[in-house]
VMD Tcl script that draws the C-alpha trace (Angstrom):
set ca {
  {56.89 116.55 131.15}
  {56.89 118.63 128.00}
  {59.06 117.50 125.13}
  {59.86 118.62 121.64}
  {57.84 116.50 119.16}
  {60.24 117.19 116.35}
  {61.83 114.09 114.85}
  {65.33 113.72 113.53}
  {66.02 111.06 110.95}
  {69.02 109.91 108.94}
  {72.64 110.36 109.93}
  {74.06 113.76 110.69}
  {77.66 114.80 110.08}
  {79.02 116.54 113.17}
  {82.12 118.71 112.53}
  {85.00 117.89 114.83}
  {85.34 121.49 116.00}
  {81.68 121.64 117.00}
  {81.73 118.74 119.41}
  {80.58 119.18 122.99}
  {82.47 121.34 125.44}
  {81.81 118.60 127.96}
  {84.82 116.69 126.78}
  {87.45 119.32 127.23}
  {89.32 120.16 130.40}
  {92.76 120.81 131.83}
  {93.58 117.12 131.79}
  {97.32 117.19 132.39}
  {97.57 114.09 130.16}
  {97.34 111.73 133.13}
  {93.91 110.29 132.32}
  {94.60 106.60 131.51}
  {91.57 106.41 129.25}
  {92.77 109.06 126.77}
  {94.18 107.63 123.53}
  {97.89 108.10 122.82}
  {97.30 110.21 119.72}
  {95.37 112.71 121.84}
  {98.14 112.99 124.43}
  {100.68 113.61 121.68}
  {98.89 116.75 120.57}
  {100.68 118.57 123.39}
  {97.79 120.91 124.18}
  {96.71 121.85 127.73}
  {93.10 121.96 126.66}
  {91.86 119.30 124.28}
  {88.55 118.81 122.58}
  {87.80 115.11 122.59}
  {85.69 113.60 119.86}
  {83.81 110.43 120.64}
  {82.62 110.05 117.08}
  {82.86 112.11 113.94}
  {79.54 110.76 112.80}
  {76.60 111.07 115.16}
  {74.23 108.16 115.36}
  {70.64 108.83 114.36}
  {68.30 110.06 117.10}
  {65.25 107.89 117.42}
  {61.83 109.41 116.91}
  {61.44 109.33 120.69}
  {64.42 108.89 123.01}
  {63.49 108.03 126.57}
  {65.82 109.76 129.05}
  {65.38 108.48 132.59}
  {67.39 110.67 134.98}
  {68.40 108.71 138.11}
  {68.75 111.01 141.12}
  {68.40 110.45 144.89}
  {65.97 111.27 147.69}
  {63.64 114.18 147.10}
  {65.11 116.18 150.00}
  {68.68 115.97 148.68}
  {70.51 117.86 145.92}
  {70.50 115.21 143.19}
  {66.72 115.34 142.85}
  {66.17 119.07 142.15}
  {69.14 119.08 139.79}
  {67.72 116.00 138.06}
  {64.37 117.74 137.62}
  {66.17 120.74 136.13}
  {68.13 118.46 133.76}
  {64.93 116.75 132.70}
  {63.35 120.10 131.88}
  {66.44 121.11 129.89}
  {66.38 117.86 127.90}
  {62.68 118.23 127.17}
  {63.33 121.58 125.52}
  {66.75 121.04 123.98}
  {66.83 117.40 122.82}
  {64.45 116.92 119.86}
  {62.18 113.92 120.15}
  {63.16 113.14 123.73}
  {60.88 111.96 126.51}
  {62.64 112.79 129.80}
  {61.62 111.53 133.23}
  {63.07 111.76 136.73}
  {63.39 108.84 139.14}
  {63.91 109.32 142.88}
  {66.25 106.60 144.18}
  {68.54 105.73 147.09}
  {71.22 107.58 145.09}
  {74.74 106.49 144.06}
  {74.83 102.71 144.57}
  {71.30 102.08 143.32}
  {71.81 104.48 140.40}
  {74.93 102.69 139.19}
  {73.34 99.26 139.42}
  {70.31 100.55 137.50}
  {72.54 101.96 134.77}
  {74.37 98.64 134.44}
  {70.98 96.97 133.97}
  {70.01 99.54 131.31}
  {67.25 101.00 133.46}
  {68.27 104.63 133.09}
  {70.15 106.85 130.67}
  {71.98 109.25 132.98}
  {72.63 109.25 136.72}
  {74.18 111.16 139.58}
  {76.81 109.44 141.71}
  {79.56 110.04 144.23}
  {83.10 109.49 143.02}
  {84.06 106.85 145.57}
  {80.98 104.77 144.76}
  {81.78 105.10 141.06}
  {85.32 103.81 141.58}
  {84.04 100.89 143.65}
  {81.40 100.05 141.03}
  {84.00 99.98 138.27}
  {86.23 97.58 140.20}
  {83.35 95.58 141.71}
  {83.48 95.98 145.50}
  {80.87 93.62 146.94}
  {80.81 95.24 150.38}
  {79.90 98.54 148.73}
  {76.91 97.01 146.95}
  {78.49 95.93 143.66}
  {78.53 92.14 143.32}
  {80.56 92.32 140.11}
  {82.37 94.97 138.09}
  {79.85 97.31 136.44}
  {81.63 97.35 133.10}
  {78.91 99.12 131.11}
  {79.30 102.40 133.01}
  {80.64 105.37 131.05}
  {81.57 108.82 132.30}
  {79.87 112.03 131.19}
  {81.20 114.79 133.47}
  {82.45 115.75 136.90}
  {79.93 118.17 138.38}
  {80.11 119.51 141.96}
  {81.52 118.32 145.31}
  {79.50 116.63 148.01}
  {80.28 117.48 151.62}
  {79.97 114.82 154.28}
  {77.97 116.85 156.77}
  {77.65 115.50 160.31}
  {74.97 117.49 162.09}
  {73.98 117.01 165.73}
  {71.37 118.60 167.94}
  {72.98 121.07 170.33}
  {71.18 119.44 173.25}
  {72.93 116.11 172.52}
  {76.22 117.56 173.75}
  {78.05 116.42 170.61}
  {80.85 118.76 169.53}
  {83.52 116.42 168.12}
  {83.72 113.07 166.36}
  {84.79 111.46 169.63}
  {81.53 112.65 171.21}
  {79.54 110.49 168.77}
  {80.24 107.34 170.76}
  {77.14 106.09 172.55}
  {74.79 108.38 170.61}
  {71.91 107.70 168.20}
  {72.80 108.27 164.54}
  {71.35 107.99 161.05}
  {73.92 107.11 158.38}
  {71.77 107.26 155.22}
  {69.90 104.61 153.29}
  {71.58 101.14 153.34}
  {74.45 100.86 150.83}
  {73.77 104.41 149.59}
  {76.66 106.73 148.75}
  {76.02 108.51 152.04}
  {76.26 105.26 153.98}
  {79.53 104.36 152.24}
  {80.84 107.79 153.26}
  {79.65 107.24 156.82}
  {81.56 103.95 157.10}
  {84.73 105.55 155.75}
  {84.69 108.66 157.96}
  {83.67 106.85 161.13}
  {86.34 104.18 160.59}
  {88.97 106.90 160.13}
  {87.82 108.36 163.44}
  {88.18 104.97 165.13}
  {84.45 104.26 165.33}
  {82.25 101.39 164.16}
  {78.47 101.09 164.17}
  {78.79 99.01 167.34}
  {79.98 102.15 169.15}
  {76.56 103.79 168.81}
  {73.51 103.39 171.02}
  {71.38 103.22 167.89}
  {72.06 103.23 164.13}
  {69.31 104.09 161.65}
  {69.59 103.69 157.87}
  {67.33 106.47 156.71}
  {67.03 108.99 153.89}
  {67.73 112.65 154.65}
  {64.15 113.81 155.31}
  {63.33 110.82 157.52}
  {66.51 111.39 159.54}
  {65.58 115.02 160.10}
  {62.07 114.07 161.21}
  {63.47 111.74 163.87}
  {65.87 114.43 165.07}
  {63.02 116.90 165.38}
  {61.19 114.34 167.49}
  {64.29 113.82 169.68}
  {64.58 110.19 168.54}
  {68.06 110.75 167.06}
  {71.06 112.79 168.20}
  {72.95 113.15 164.93}
  {72.56 112.68 161.19}
  {75.29 112.18 158.60}
  {74.35 113.48 155.16}
  {76.54 113.53 152.07}
  {75.21 116.32 149.85}
  {75.92 119.71 148.38}
  {76.21 122.65 150.73}
  {72.90 124.15 151.77}
  {70.99 120.87 151.36}
  {67.28 121.41 152.07}
  {67.02 118.71 154.74}
  {69.65 120.27 157.02}
  {68.28 123.76 156.40}
  {64.91 122.46 157.53}
  {66.44 120.91 160.65}
  {68.26 124.11 161.56}
  {64.99 126.06 161.56}
  {63.45 123.62 164.04}
  {66.21 123.15 166.61}
  {69.69 124.39 167.44}
  {72.30 122.39 165.57}
  {76.03 121.71 165.75}
  {77.94 121.00 162.53}
  {80.56 118.50 163.73}
  {84.07 119.19 162.35}
  {86.00 116.53 160.44}
  {89.70 117.47 160.88}
  {92.14 117.12 157.98}
  {94.07 114.35 159.73}
  {90.90 112.22 159.86}
  {90.32 112.83 156.15}
  {93.85 111.62 155.44}
  {93.24 108.44 157.45}
  {90.36 107.49 155.12}
  {93.06 106.46 152.66}
  {91.04 107.26 149.52}
  {92.07 110.07 147.17}
  {88.38 110.78 146.48}
  {88.11 112.25 150.00}
  {89.67 115.71 150.32}
  {89.74 118.26 153.17}
  {87.21 121.04 152.73}
  {85.45 123.82 154.63}
  {81.75 124.27 155.31}
  {81.53 128.09 155.25}
  {80.04 130.01 158.16}
  {76.30 130.66 157.88}
  {75.69 127.78 155.47}
  {73.01 126.83 158.01}
  {71.12 128.82 160.60}
  {73.11 129.08 163.82}
  {76.38 127.93 162.22}
  {78.41 131.09 162.79}
  {81.92 129.74 162.10}
  {83.67 127.93 159.27}
  {83.76 124.19 159.99}
  {86.50 121.82 158.73}
  {84.99 119.02 156.69}
  {85.47 116.56 153.87}
  {84.40 116.74 150.23}
  {83.93 114.08 147.55}
  {83.33 114.76 143.86}
  {80.02 114.03 142.17}
  {79.71 112.78 138.60}
  {77.15 112.34 135.88}
  {77.36 108.86 134.39}
  {75.67 106.94 131.56}
  {76.13 103.45 130.11}
  {77.54 102.00 126.93}
  {74.10 101.21 125.50}
  {73.14 104.88 125.21}
  {73.95 106.32 121.77}
  {76.87 108.73 121.42}
  {74.49 111.18 119.73}
  {72.12 111.26 122.69}
  {74.98 111.57 125.21}
  {76.37 114.48 123.17}
  {72.99 116.23 123.11}
  {72.39 115.69 126.84}
  {75.84 116.98 127.70}
  {75.82 120.01 125.42}
  {72.35 121.08 126.55}
  {73.45 120.88 130.20}
  {76.41 123.20 129.66}
  {74.31 125.51 127.49}
  {71.78 125.89 130.33}
  {73.85 126.08 133.51}
  {71.75 129.01 134.74}
  {68.73 126.70 134.94}
  {70.69 124.22 137.07}
  {71.96 126.99 139.33}
  {68.40 128.20 139.82}
  {67.46 124.68 140.95}
  {70.26 124.49 143.55}
  {73.26 126.63 144.47}
  {75.55 123.56 144.31}
  {75.35 123.74 140.51}
  {77.49 126.89 140.53}
  {80.48 124.53 140.74}
  {79.59 122.83 137.42}
  {82.05 124.04 134.79}
  {83.16 122.57 131.45}
  {86.83 123.14 132.27}
  {86.58 120.72 135.23}
  {84.52 118.10 133.39}
  {87.25 115.46 133.50}
  {88.73 116.15 136.92}
  {88.93 112.92 138.91}
  {86.93 110.87 136.40}
  {87.61 107.25 137.49}
  {86.02 105.42 134.53}
  {86.21 105.63 130.72}
  {84.24 108.36 128.99}
  {81.34 107.46 126.76}
}
mol new
graphics top color blue
foreach p $ca { graphics top sphere $p radius 0.5 }
foreach p [lrange $ca 0 end-1] q [lrange $ca 1 end] { graphics top cylinder $p $q radius 0.2 }
display resetview
């Protein structure tokens, strides 16, 4: 991975007005982590300074970007971010790590084994409070927010020959729910429970990454896969070119029964996938970029600013990045900002 060999030494004075656009948004003054003096400004859009003085950038800052499976959306966006950092952050040495996504990413950040990571909003909330059943033995108190990015859609896709058309039809079928304790698997538990289903209601439950799930469906070893990802995810596109698919609707009343504000009704537009000719009701969950308290404010600033300065590069990597906007950077952020 190419990187800029230039070195920055000493301390740099960063003018307040020049601080990153990442930390402004229509916040409505309801974010509990904003200081009182900031709320009292009375402005609908606020530029938030984390530090007037930037910390010195080391001669070589390692930036490990924690993503997800290579067939998902996190990975190509992580590669694009890494390329941006290599060009825009002087002295940096970026790398990309494929992972099991949200839950693993957050635990790695807590352990200091990454600098920035992708995660689903519900997993992030559970990590901050320490929900053991979700994969967080204790509160991950070192996590710090960077930005809200784009929504994930919980996409339940069945083979047409399985006869599945509704959530009720899933009973007795063979399903893959994502890697164990991944963000996708947490979403699967929530949606299926809201629909009155448990894993015991299925003939077979596999805990597989997106690409592996698709391979088994192609081989007629699975009937349905549940994948939490941006619209147009490569794995489902691949599946739709190999066999006729049904995108299973998730009605709004089921979304409400989840009982978590992170889950909101959404629509998977017609023609998102081959053979999907109608809009399909679904459910969306926000994605976030997160870091940890051990990463310097200066590096977080540079990573964030370079991302917003190069949105076209992210959009070229995946269409989901079109939803990344500085004015929504704080929407739904469930943890303190860095």
